[in-house]
TIRO-2110 file (N, C-alpha, C; in Angstrom, 1 decimal):
// TIRO-2110
208.9, 89.6, 94.8, N, 1, A
209.3, 89.8, 93.4, CA, 1, A
210.6, 90.9, 93.6, C, 1, A
211.6, 90.7, 92.9, N, 2, A
212.8, 91.5, 92.8, CA, 2, A
212.9, 92.0, 91.4, C, 2, A
212.8, 93.3, 91.2, N, 3, A
212.9, 93.8, 89.8, CA, 3, A
214.4, 94.2, 89.8, C, 3, A
215.0, 93.6, 88.7, N, 4, A
216.5, 93.8, 88.5, CA, 4, A
216.7, 94.8, 87.5, C, 4, A
216.1, 94.7, 86.4, N, 5, A
216.1, 95.8, 85.3, CA, 5, A
214.6, 96.3, 85.3, C, 5, A
214.6, 97.7, 85.4, N, 6, A
213.3, 98.3, 85.4, CA, 6, A
213.0, 99.2, 84.3, C, 6, A
212.3, 98.8, 83.3, N, 7, A
212.0, 99.6, 82.2, CA, 7, A
213.4, 100.1, 81.5, C, 7, A
214.4, 99.3, 81.5, N, 8, A
215.7, 99.6, 81.0, CA, 8, A
215.5, 99.9, 79.5, C, 8, A
215.9, 101.2, 79.0, N, 9, A
215.6, 101.5, 77.5, CA, 9, A
216.7, 100.9, 76.7, C, 9, A
216.5, 100.6, 75.5, N, 10, A
217.4, 100.3, 74.4, CA, 10, A
217.1, 101.2, 73.3, C, 10, A
218.2, 101.7, 72.7, N, 11, A
218.2, 102.9, 71.8, CA, 11, A
218.2, 102.5, 70.3, C, 11, A
217.6, 103.4, 69.5, N, 12, A
217.7, 103.1, 68.1, CA, 12, A
218.7, 103.8, 67.4, C, 12, A
219.6, 104.2, 68.2, N, 13, A
220.9, 104.9, 67.6, CA, 13, A
222.1, 104.5, 68.4, C, 13, A
223.3, 104.7, 67.8, N, 14, A
224.5, 104.4, 68.5, CA, 14, A
224.8, 105.3, 69.6, C, 14, A
225.6, 104.9, 70.5, N, 15, A
226.2, 105.8, 71.5, CA, 15, A
227.6, 105.2, 71.9, C, 15, A
228.4, 106.1, 72.6, N, 16, A
229.7, 105.7, 73.1, CA, 16, A
229.7, 105.8, 74.5, C, 16, A
230.4, 104.8, 75.1, N, 17, A
230.6, 104.8, 76.6, CA, 17, A
232.2, 104.7, 76.8, C, 17, A
232.7, 105.1, 77.9, N, 18, A
234.1, 104.9, 78.4, CA, 18, A
234.2, 103.9, 79.4, C, 18, A
235.0, 102.8, 79.1, N, 19, A
235.2, 101.7, 80.1, CA, 19, A
236.7, 101.6, 80.3, C, 19, A
237.1, 101.8, 81.6, N, 20, A
238.5, 101.8, 81.9, CA, 20, A
239.4, 102.6, 81.0, C, 20, A
238.9, 103.8, 80.6, N, 21, A
239.7, 104.7, 79.7, CA, 21, A
239.5, 104.4, 78.2, C, 21, A
238.7, 103.4, 77.9, N, 22, A
238.6, 102.9, 76.5, CA, 22, A
237.2, 103.3, 76.0, C, 22, A
237.2, 103.9, 74.7, N, 23, A
235.8, 104.3, 74.2, CA, 23, A
235.2, 103.1, 73.5, C, 23, A
234.1, 102.8, 73.8, N, 24, A
233.4, 101.6, 73.3, CA, 24, A
232.1, 102.1, 72.6, C, 24, A
231.9, 101.7, 71.5, N, 25, A
230.6, 102.0, 70.7, CA, 25, A
229.5, 101.1, 71.0, C, 25, A
228.3, 101.6, 71.4, N, 26, A
227.2, 100.8, 71.6, CA, 26, A
226.3, 100.9, 70.3, C, 26, A
225.9, 99.8, 69.9, N, 27, A
225.1, 99.7, 68.6, CA, 27, A
223.6, 99.9, 68.9, C, 27, A
222.8, 100.4, 67.9, N, 28, A
221.4, 100.5, 68.1, CA, 28, A
220.8, 99.2, 68.3, C, 28, A
219.7, 99.2, 69.0, N, 29, A
218.8, 98.0, 69.3, CA, 29, A
219.5, 96.9, 69.9, C, 29, A
220.6, 97.2, 70.8, N, 30, A
221.2, 96.2, 71.5, CA, 30, A
220.8, 96.5, 73.1, C, 30, A
220.4, 95.5, 73.7, N, 31, A
220.1, 95.6, 75.2, CA, 31, A
221.3, 95.5, 75.9, C, 31, A
221.7, 96.8, 76.5, N, 32, A
222.9, 96.9, 77.2, CA, 32, A
222.6, 96.8, 78.8, C, 32, A
223.3, 95.9, 79.5, N, 33, A
223.2, 95.7, 80.8, CA, 33, A
224.6, 96.0, 81.5, C, 33, A
224.6, 96.5, 82.7, N, 34, A
225.9, 96.7, 83.4, CA, 34, A
226.1, 95.5, 84.3, C, 34, A
227.4, 95.0, 84.2, N, 35, A
227.7, 93.6, 84.9, CA, 35, A
228.9, 93.9, 85.7, C, 35, A
229.2, 93.0, 86.6, N, 36, A
230.5, 92.8, 87.2, CA, 36, A
230.7, 91.2, 87.2, C, 36, A
232.0, 90.8, 87.1, N, 37, A
232.4, 89.4, 87.2, CA, 37, A
233.2, 89.2, 88.4, C, 37, A
233.0, 88.1, 89.1, N, 38, A
233.8, 87.8, 90.3, CA, 38, A
233.9, 86.2, 90.4, C, 38, A
234.8, 85.8, 91.2, N, 39, A
235.1, 84.3, 91.4, CA, 39, A
233.8, 83.7, 92.0, C, 39, A
233.6, 82.4, 91.6, N, 40, A
232.5, 81.6, 92.2, CA, 40, A
232.7, 81.5, 93.6, C, 40, A
231.6, 81.4, 94.4, N, 41, A
231.7, 81.4, 95.8, CA, 41, A
231.7, 82.7, 96.6, C, 41, A
231.9, 83.7, 95.9, N, 42, A
231.9, 85.1, 96.6, CA, 42, A
230.3, 85.4, 96.7, C, 42, A
229.8, 85.7, 98.0, N, 43, A
228.5, 86.0, 98.1, CA, 43, A
228.0, 87.3, 97.9, C, 43, A
228.9, 88.3, 98.3, N, 44, A
228.6, 89.7, 98.1, CA, 44, A
229.6, 90.4, 97.3, C, 44, A
229.2, 91.1, 96.4, N, 45, A
230.0, 91.9, 95.5, CA, 45, A
230.6, 93.0, 96.2, C, 45, A
231.9, 93.2, 96.0, N, 46, A
232.5, 94.4, 96.6, CA, 46, A
232.1, 95.7, 96.0, C, 46, A
232.0, 96.6, 96.8, N, 47, A
231.4, 97.9, 96.3, CA, 47, A
232.2, 98.5, 95.2, C, 47, A
233.6, 98.4, 95.1, N, 48, A
234.5, 98.9, 94.1, CA, 48, A
234.7, 97.9, 93.0, C, 48, A
234.0, 96.9, 92.9, N, 49, A
234.1, 95.9, 91.8, CA, 49, A
233.9, 96.7, 90.5, C, 49, A
234.7, 96.4, 89.4, N, 50, A
234.5, 97.2, 88.2, CA, 50, A
233.2, 96.7, 87.5, C, 50, A
232.5, 97.7, 86.9, N, 51, A
231.2, 97.5, 86.2, CA, 51, A
231.5, 97.8, 84.7, C, 51, A
230.8, 97.0, 83.9, N, 52, A
231.2, 97.2, 82.4, CA, 52, A
229.9, 96.8, 81.6, C, 52, A
229.7, 97.2, 80.6, N, 53, A
228.5, 96.8, 79.7, CA, 53, A
228.6, 95.4, 79.2, C, 53, A
227.5, 94.8, 79.0, N, 54, A
227.5, 93.5, 78.3, CA, 54, A
226.1, 93.6, 77.5, C, 54, A
226.0, 92.8, 76.4, N, 55, A
224.8, 92.7, 75.6, CA, 55, A
223.9, 91.5, 76.2, C, 55, A
222.7, 91.9, 76.5, N, 56, A
221.7, 90.8, 76.8, CA, 56, A
221.4, 90.2, 75.5, C, 56, A
221.9, 89.1, 75.2, N, 57, A
221.8, 88.5, 73.9, CA, 57, A
220.9, 87.3, 73.9, C, 57, A
219.6, 87.6, 73.4, N, 58, A
218.7, 86.4, 73.4, CA, 58, A
219.0, 85.3, 72.4, C, 58, A
220.0, 85.6, 71.6, N, 59, A
220.4, 84.6, 70.6, CA, 59, A
221.6, 83.7, 71.1, C, 59, A
222.1, 84.0, 72.2, N, 60, A
223.3, 83.3, 72.7, CA, 60, A
222.8, 82.2, 73.7, C, 60, A
223.2, 81.0, 73.3, N, 61, A
222.6, 79.8, 74.1, CA, 61, A
223.5, 79.4, 75.2, C, 61, A
224.6, 80.2, 75.6, N, 62, A
225.3, 79.9, 76.7, CA, 62, A
225.1, 81.0, 77.8, C, 62, A
225.8, 80.8, 78.9, N, 63, A
225.4, 81.7, 80.1, CA, 63, A
226.1, 83.0, 79.9, C, 63, A
227.4, 83.2, 79.8, N, 64, A
228.1, 84.5, 79.7, CA, 64, A
229.4, 84.1, 78.9, C, 64, A
229.7, 85.0, 77.9, N, 65, A
230.9, 84.9, 77.2, CA, 65, A
231.6, 86.2, 77.2, C, 65, A
232.9, 86.2, 77.3, N, 66, A
233.8, 87.4, 77.3, CA, 66, A
235.1, 87.1, 76.7, C, 66, A
235.7, 88.1, 76.1, N, 67, A
237.1, 87.9, 75.7, CA, 67, A
238.1, 87.9, 76.9, C, 67, A
239.2, 87.3, 76.6, N, 68, A
240.3, 87.2, 77.6, CA, 68, A
240.7, 88.7, 77.9, C, 68, A
240.8, 89.5, 76.9, N, 69, A
241.2, 91.0, 77.1, CA, 69, A
240.2, 91.6, 77.9, C, 69, A
238.8, 91.4, 77.7, N, 70, A
237.9, 92.2, 78.3, CA, 70, A
237.8, 91.8, 79.9, C, 70, A
238.0, 90.4, 80.1, N, 71, A
238.1, 89.9, 81.4, CA, 71, A
239.2, 90.6, 82.2, C, 71, A
240.4, 90.7, 81.6, N, 72, A
241.6, 91.2, 82.3, CA, 72, A
241.4, 92.7, 82.5, C, 72, A
241.1, 93.4, 81.3, N, 73, A
241.0, 94.9, 81.3, CA, 73, A
239.9, 95.5, 82.0, C, 73, A
238.7, 95.0, 81.8, N, 74, A
237.5, 95.5, 82.3, CA, 74, A
237.0, 95.1, 83.6, C, 74, A
237.2, 93.6, 83.8, N, 75, A
236.7, 93.1, 85.1, CA, 75, A
238.0, 93.0, 86.0, C, 75, A
239.2, 93.2, 85.6, N, 76, A
240.3, 93.1, 86.5, CA, 76, A
240.7, 91.7, 86.9, C, 76, A
240.4, 90.7, 86.2, N, 77, A
240.5, 89.3, 86.6, CA, 77, A
241.3, 88.6, 85.6, C, 77, A
242.5, 87.9, 86.0, N, 78, A
243.2, 87.0, 85.0, CA, 78, A
242.5, 85.7, 85.0, C, 78, A
242.3, 85.1, 83.9, N, 79, A
241.7, 83.8, 83.7, CA, 79, A
242.1, 82.8, 84.6, C, 79, A
243.5, 82.7, 84.9, N, 80, A
244.0, 81.7, 85.7, CA, 80, A
243.6, 81.8, 87.2, C, 80, A
242.9, 82.9, 87.7, N, 81, A
242.5, 83.0, 89.0, CA, 81, A
241.2, 82.2, 89.1, C, 81, A
240.5, 82.0, 88.1, N, 82, A
239.1, 81.3, 88.1, CA, 82, A
239.4, 79.8, 87.8, C, 82, A
238.7, 79.0, 88.6, N, 83, A
238.8, 77.5, 88.5, CA, 83, A
238.5, 77.1, 87.0, C, 83, A
239.3, 76.2, 86.4, N, 84, A
239.0, 75.7, 85.1, CA, 84, A
238.0, 74.6, 85.2, C, 84, A
236.9, 74.8, 84.4, N, 85, A
235.8, 73.8, 84.4, CA, 85, A
235.8, 72.9, 83.2, C, 85, A
236.7, 73.1, 82.2, N, 86, A
236.8, 72.4, 80.9, CA, 86, A
236.4, 73.3, 79.7, C, 86, A
236.5, 72.6, 78.6, N, 87, A
236.3, 73.4, 77.3, CA, 87, A
234.8, 73.4, 77.0, C, 87, A
234.4, 74.4, 76.1, N, 88, A
233.2, 74.4, 75.4, CA, 88, A
233.5, 75.0, 74.2, C, 88, A
232.7, 74.6, 73.1, N, 89, A
232.8, 74.9, 71.8, CA, 89, A
231.6, 75.9, 71.5, C, 89, A
231.8, 77.1, 71.1, N, 90, A
230.8, 78.0, 70.7, CA, 90, A
231.2, 78.7, 69.5, C, 90, A
230.3, 78.8, 68.5, N, 91, A
230.7, 79.4, 67.2, CA, 91, A
231.9, 78.6, 66.4, C, 91, A
231.9, 77.4, 66.7, N, 92, A
233.1, 76.6, 66.2, CA, 92, A
234.4, 77.0, 66.7, C, 92, A
234.4, 77.7, 67.9, N, 93, A
235.6, 78.0, 68.5, CA, 93, A
235.7, 77.4, 69.9, C, 93, A
236.8, 76.6, 70.2, N, 94, A
236.8, 75.9, 71.5, CA, 94, A
237.4, 77.0, 72.5, C, 94, A
236.8, 77.1, 73.6, N, 95, A
237.3, 78.1, 74.6, CA, 95, A
237.2, 77.4, 75.9, C, 95, A
237.8, 78.0, 77.0, N, 96, A
237.7, 77.6, 78.3, CA, 96, A
236.5, 78.1, 79.0, C, 96, A
236.0, 77.2, 79.8, N, 97, A
235.0, 77.5, 80.8, CA, 97, A
235.5, 77.7, 82.2, C, 97, A
235.3, 78.8, 82.8, N, 98, A
235.9, 79.0, 84.1, CA, 98, A
234.8, 79.4, 85.0, C, 98, A
235.1, 79.0, 86.3, N, 99, A
234.1, 79.1, 87.4, CA, 99, A
234.0, 80.6, 87.9, C, 99, A
232.9, 81.3, 87.7, N, 100, A
232.6, 82.6, 88.1, CA, 100, A
231.2, 82.9, 88.2, C, 100, A
230.8, 83.9, 88.8, N, 101, A
229.5, 84.5, 88.8, CA, 101, A
229.4, 85.8, 88.2, C, 101, A
228.3, 86.3, 87.7, N, 102, A
228.2, 87.5, 87.2, CA, 102, A
227.1, 88.3, 87.9, C, 102, A
227.3, 89.6, 88.2, N, 103, A
226.2, 90.4, 88.9, CA, 103, A
225.7, 91.4, 87.9, C, 103, A
224.3, 91.4, 87.8, N, 104, A
223.7, 92.4, 87.0, CA, 104, A
223.4, 93.6, 87.8, C, 104, A
223.8, 94.9, 87.5, N, 105, A
223.5, 96.0, 88.3, CA, 105, A
222.2, 96.6, 87.8, C, 105, A
221.4, 96.9, 88.8, N, 106, A
220.0, 97.4, 88.6, CA, 106, A
220.1, 98.8, 88.2, C, 106, A
219.2, 99.1, 87.2, N, 107, A
219.2, 100.5, 86.7, CA, 107, A
218.1, 101.3, 87.5, C, 107, A
218.2, 102.6, 87.4, N, 108, A
217.1, 103.5, 87.9, CA, 108, A
216.0, 103.4, 86.8, C, 108, A
214.8, 103.4, 87.2, N, 109, A
213.7, 103.1, 86.3, CA, 109, A
213.7, 104.0, 85.1, C, 109, A
213.7, 103.4, 83.9, N, 110, A
213.7, 104.1, 82.6, CA, 110, A
214.9, 104.7, 82.3, C, 110, A
216.0, 104.5, 82.9, N, 111, A
217.4, 105.0, 82.6, CA, 111, A
218.3, 103.9, 82.2, C, 111, A
219.1, 104.2, 81.2, N, 112, A
220.0, 103.2, 80.7, CA, 112, A
221.4, 103.1, 81.4, C, 112, A
221.9, 104.1, 81.9, N, 113, A
223.3, 104.1, 82.5, CA, 113, A
223.2, 104.5, 83.9, C, 113, A
222.1, 105.1, 84.4, N, 114, A
221.9, 105.4, 85.9, CA, 114, A
221.8, 104.1, 86.7, C, 114, A
222.7, 103.8, 87.4, N, 115, A
222.6, 102.5, 88.2, CA, 115, A
222.2, 102.8, 89.6, C, 115, A
221.4, 101.9, 90.2, N, 116, A
221.1, 102.1, 91.7, CA, 116, A
222.4, 101.9, 92.4, C, 116, A
222.8, 102.6, 93.3, N, 117, A
223.9, 102.3, 94.1, CA, 117, A
223.8, 101.1, 94.9, C, 117, A
224.8, 100.3, 94.8, N, 118, A
224.9, 99.0, 95.5, CA, 118, A
223.7, 98.1, 95.4, C, 118, A
222.9, 98.2, 94.3, N, 119, A
221.9, 97.3, 93.9, CA, 119, A
222.4, 96.4, 92.8, C, 119, A
222.7, 95.2, 93.1, N, 120, A
223.0, 94.3, 92.0, CA, 120, A
222.4, 92.9, 92.4, C, 120, A
222.3, 92.1, 91.3, N, 121, A
221.7, 90.7, 91.4, CA, 121, A
222.7, 89.6, 90.9, C, 121, A
223.0, 88.8, 91.8, N, 122, A
224.0, 87.7, 91.5, CA, 122, A
223.4, 86.6, 90.6, C, 122, A
224.0, 86.3, 89.5, N, 123, A
223.6, 85.2, 88.6, CA, 123, A
224.5, 84.1, 88.9, C, 123, A
224.0, 83.0, 89.4, N, 124, A
224.9, 81.8, 89.6, CA, 124, A
225.0, 81.2, 88.3, C, 124, A
226.3, 81.0, 87.8, N, 125, A
226.7, 80.4, 86.6, CA, 125, A
227.3, 79.0, 86.8, C, 125, A
226.4, 78.1, 87.0, N, 126, A
226.8, 76.6, 87.3, CA, 126, A
227.7, 76.1, 86.3, C, 126, A
227.4, 76.5, 85.0, N, 127, A
228.2, 76.1, 83.8, CA, 127, A
229.4, 76.9, 83.6, C, 127, A
229.6, 78.0, 84.5, N, 128, A
230.8, 79.0, 84.3, CA, 128, A
230.5, 80.0, 83.2, C, 128, A
231.5, 80.6, 82.9, N, 129, A
231.6, 81.6, 81.8, CA, 129, A
232.6, 81.1, 80.7, C, 129, A
232.4, 81.4, 79.5, N, 130, A
233.2, 81.0, 78.5, CA, 130, A
234.2, 82.2, 78.0, C, 130, A
235.5, 82.0, 77.8, N, 131, A
236.4, 83.0, 77.6, CA, 131, A
237.0, 82.7, 76.1, C, 131, A
236.7, 83.8, 75.2, N, 132, A
237.2, 83.8, 73.9, CA, 132, A
238.7, 84.0, 74.0, C, 132, A
239.5, 83.2, 73.4, N, 133, A
240.9, 83.4, 73.4, CA, 133, A
241.3, 84.6, 72.7, C, 133, A
242.3, 85.4, 73.0, N, 134, A
242.7, 86.6, 72.2, CA, 134, A
243.4, 86.0, 70.9, C, 134, A
242.7, 86.1, 69.8, N, 135, A
243.1, 85.7, 68.6, CA, 135, A
242.7, 86.7, 67.5, C, 135, A
243.6, 87.3, 66.9, N, 136, A
243.3, 88.3, 65.9, CA, 136, A
242.6, 87.8, 64.6, C, 136, A
242.8, 86.4, 64.4, N, 137, A
242.1, 85.9, 63.2, CA, 137, A
240.7, 85.6, 63.5, C, 137, A
240.3, 85.3, 64.7, N, 138, A
238.9, 85.0, 65.1, CA, 138, A
238.6, 85.7, 66.3, C, 138, A
238.3, 87.1, 66.2, N, 139, A
238.1, 87.9, 67.4, CA, 139, A
236.7, 87.6, 68.1, C, 139, A
236.7, 87.7, 69.3, N, 140, A
235.4, 87.4, 70.1, CA, 140, A
234.5, 88.7, 69.9, C, 140, A
233.3, 88.7, 70.7, N, 141, A
232.4, 89.7, 70.5, CA, 141, A
233.0, 91.1, 71.1, C, 141, A
232.5, 92.2, 70.5, N, 142, A
232.9, 93.4, 71.0, CA, 142, A
232.6, 93.8, 72.4, C, 142, A
231.5, 93.3, 72.9, N, 143, A
231.2, 93.4, 74.2, CA, 143, A
230.9, 92.1, 74.9, C, 143, A
231.0, 91.7, 76.0, N, 144, A
230.6, 90.6, 76.6, CA, 144, A
229.1, 90.2, 76.4, C, 144, A
228.7, 88.9, 76.2, N, 145, A
227.4, 88.5, 75.9, CA, 145, A
226.8, 87.8, 77.2, C, 145, A
225.7, 88.2, 77.7, N, 146, A
224.9, 87.6, 78.7, CA, 146, A
223.8, 86.7, 77.9, C, 146, A
223.9, 85.6, 78.0, N, 147, A
223.0, 84.6, 77.3, CA, 147, A
221.6, 84.3, 78.0, C, 147, A
220.7, 83.9, 77.3, N, 148, A
219.5, 83.5, 77.9, CA, 148, A
219.6, 82.3, 78.9, C, 148, A
220.5, 81.4, 78.7, N, 149, A
220.7, 80.3, 79.5, CA, 149, A
221.0, 80.8, 81.0, C, 149, A
221.7, 81.8, 81.2, N, 150, A
221.9, 82.4, 82.6, CA, 150, A
220.7, 82.9, 83.1, C, 150, A
219.8, 83.5, 82.4, N, 151, A
218.6, 83.9, 83.0, CA, 151, A
217.7, 82.6, 83.3, C, 151, A
217.7, 81.7, 82.4, N, 152, A
217.0, 80.4, 82.6, CA, 152, A
217.4, 79.7, 83.9, C, 152, A
218.7, 79.5, 84.0, N, 153, A
219.3, 78.8, 85.0, CA, 153, A
219.0, 79.4, 86.4, C, 153, A
218.8, 80.7, 86.4, N, 154, A
218.5, 81.5, 87.6, CA, 154, A
217.1, 81.8, 87.8, C, 154, A
216.1, 81.2, 86.9, N, 155, A
214.8, 81.3, 87.0, CA, 155, A
214.2, 82.8, 87.0, C, 155, A
214.9, 83.6, 86.0, N, 156, A
214.4, 84.9, 85.9, CA, 156, A
213.4, 85.2, 84.7, C, 156, A
212.7, 86.2, 84.8, N, 157, A
211.7, 86.5, 83.8, CA, 157, A
212.0, 87.8, 83.0, C, 157, A
212.1, 87.7, 81.7, N, 158, A
212.5, 88.8, 80.9, CA, 158, A
211.3, 89.3, 80.0, C, 158, A
211.0, 90.6, 80.2, N, 159, A
210.0, 91.1, 79.3, CA, 159, A
210.5, 92.2, 78.5, C, 159, A
210.3, 92.2, 77.2, N, 160, A
210.6, 93.2, 76.3, CA, 160, A
209.5, 93.9, 75.7, C, 160, A
209.5, 95.1, 75.9, N, 161, A
208.3, 96.1, 75.4, CA, 161, A
208.8, 96.8, 74.2, C, 161, A
208.7, 96.2, 73.0, N, 162, A
209.3, 96.8, 71.8, CA, 162, A
208.6, 98.2, 71.5, C, 162, A
207.3, 98.3, 71.8, N, 163, A
206.6, 99.5, 71.6, CA, 163, A
207.3, 100.7, 72.4, C, 163, A
207.7, 100.4, 73.6, N, 164, A
208.4, 101.4, 74.2, CA, 164, A
210.0, 101.3, 74.3, C, 164, A
210.4, 100.3, 73.6, N, 165, A
211.9, 100.0, 73.5, CA, 165, A
212.5, 99.9, 75.0, C, 165, A
211.9, 99.1, 75.8, N, 166, A
212.4, 98.8, 77.1, CA, 166, A
212.3, 97.4, 77.5, C, 166, A
213.1, 97.1, 78.6, N, 167, A
213.2, 95.8, 79.0, CA, 167, A
213.0, 95.7, 80.6, C, 167, A
212.4, 94.7, 81.0, N, 168, A
212.3, 94.5, 82.5, CA, 168, A
212.7, 93.1, 82.8, C, 168, A
213.6, 92.9, 83.8, N, 169, A
214.0, 91.6, 84.3, CA, 169, A
213.8, 91.4, 85.8, C, 169, A
213.1, 90.3, 86.1, N, 170, A
212.8, 90.3, 87.5, CA, 170, A
213.0, 88.8, 88.0, C, 170, A
213.2, 88.7, 89.2, N, 171, A
213.1, 87.3, 90.0, CA, 171, A
211.8, 87.3, 90.7, C, 171, A
211.2, 86.1, 90.7, N, 172, A
210.0, 86.0, 91.3, CA, 172, A
208.7, 86.0, 90.3, C, 172, A
207.6, 86.0, 90.9, N, 173, A
206.3, 85.9, 90.1, CA, 173, A
205.9, 87.4, 89.6, C, 173, A
205.4, 87.5, 88.4, N, 174, A
204.9, 88.7, 88.0, CA, 174, A
203.4, 88.9, 88.6, C, 174, A
203.0, 90.0, 89.0, N, 175, A
201.6, 90.3, 89.4, CA, 175, A
200.7, 89.9, 88.1, C, 175, A
199.6, 89.2, 88.3, N, 176, A
198.8, 89.0, 87.1, CA, 176, A
198.4, 90.2, 86.3, C, 176, A
198.2, 91.4, 86.9, N, 177, A
197.8, 92.5, 86.2, CA, 177, A
198.8, 93.1, 85.3, C, 177, A
200.2, 92.7, 85.4, N, 178, A
201.2, 93.4, 84.7, CA, 178, A
201.0, 93.0, 83.2, C, 178, A
200.7, 91.8, 82.8, N, 179, A
200.7, 91.3, 81.4, CA, 179, A
199.4, 90.6, 81.3, C, 179, A
198.3, 91.2, 81.1, N, 180, A
197.0, 90.3, 80.8, CA, 180, A
197.2, 89.5, 79.6, C, 180, A
196.3, 88.4, 79.6, N, 181, A
196.4, 87.5, 78.5, CA, 181, A
195.9, 88.3, 77.3, C, 181, A
194.9, 89.1, 77.4, N, 182, A
194.4, 89.9, 76.2, CA, 182, A
194.4, 91.4, 76.5, C, 182, A
195.1, 92.1, 75.6, N, 183, A
195.1, 93.5, 75.8, CA, 183, A
194.0, 94.2, 75.0, C, 183, A
193.2, 95.0, 75.9, N, 184, A
192.2, 95.8, 75.2, CA, 184, A
192.5, 97.2, 74.8, C, 184, A
193.7, 97.6, 75.2, N, 185, A
194.1, 99.0, 74.7, CA, 185, A
194.9, 98.8, 73.4, C, 185, A
195.0, 99.8, 72.6, N, 186, A
195.9, 99.7, 71.4, CA, 186, A
197.1, 100.5, 71.5, C, 186, A
END
């Protein structure tokens, strides 16, 4: 069993982080994960690959969506460097699907922004990622969105503990004692 996110907290208040010199506001009750994007076929993430926040969005039925601006500015990748896979329509917007993989950076247990050095987990995105075009009339999401389909396609297990406001994500089987069928404590 590999624990990718270990009791990652989500907050009930907003906060601000700096990404590539840009102040970005994180909203309450959003599950924020730190990710990197790289071309498909790269087996190991370079140690200096840019890391940026994405929302783990259980309502997003695609793998990963990002605006063109975020891809260029935060990930340091021009869309043309990624192989075109074809179009996809999300939220009534047609966008390009490009071949890439996403790495989720593991957190230190119970900490939101403290990441384990060089501990990341590659998500194979066979469907690619979707890039929102830069369009002022129909802007994309404020932060990239990591969808449940990416977790499903990679056979990951997501556990949300709302009482503790924390998230655990792992690859492999949970020990049976972690989540009993019936809880006897209150």
